[in-house]
C-alpha positions in Angstrom: 33.6 -22.1 -22.3 32.4 -19.0 -20.5 31.4 -19.7 -17.0 30.7 -16.3 -15.7 27.2 -15.3 -14.9 25.6 -12.1 -16.0 24.9 -9.3 -13.5 21.1 -9.6 -13.9 21.1 -13.3 -13.2 23.3 -12.6 -10.1 20.7 -9.9 -8.9 18.0 -12.4 -9.5 19.4 -15.1 -7.2 18.7 -12.7 -4.2 15.0 -12.7 -4.7 13.0 -15.3 -2.9 10.8 -16.8 -5.6 8.7 -18.8 -3.2 8.0 -16.0 -1.0 7.1 -13.7 -4.0 4.6 -16.4 -5.4 3.0 -16.5 -1.9 2.4 -12.9 -2.0 1.0 -12.9 -5.5 -1.4 -15.7 -4.5 -2.3 -13.9 -1.3 -3.2 -10.7 -2.9 -4.6 -12.3 -6.2 -2.0 -10.5 -8.3 -2.2 -12.8 -11.2 -6.0 -13.2 -11.3 -6.9 -11.9 -14.7 -3.5 -12.4 -16.3 -2.8 -15.0 -18.9 0.9 -14.4 -20.2 2.6 -11.4 -18.5 2.7 -12.4 -14.9 3.7 -10.4 -11.9 7.1 -12.3 -11.8 7.8 -11.2 -15.5 6.7 -7.7 -14.7 9.2 -7.6 -11.7 11.9 -8.9 -13.8 11.2 -6.3 -16.5 11.0 -3.4 -13.8 14.5 -4.6 -12.5 16.1 -4.6 -15.8 
């Protein structure tokens, strides 16, 4: 079975999700958002 990670998942490993969520809460980034969160937008922009 293939055990090699995709390049995108390797790039995402460098991001600190806990700190990112802290900043989103601090600046109220997801205040009016229901589905397309700041994290999803960041992943889309990186892709």
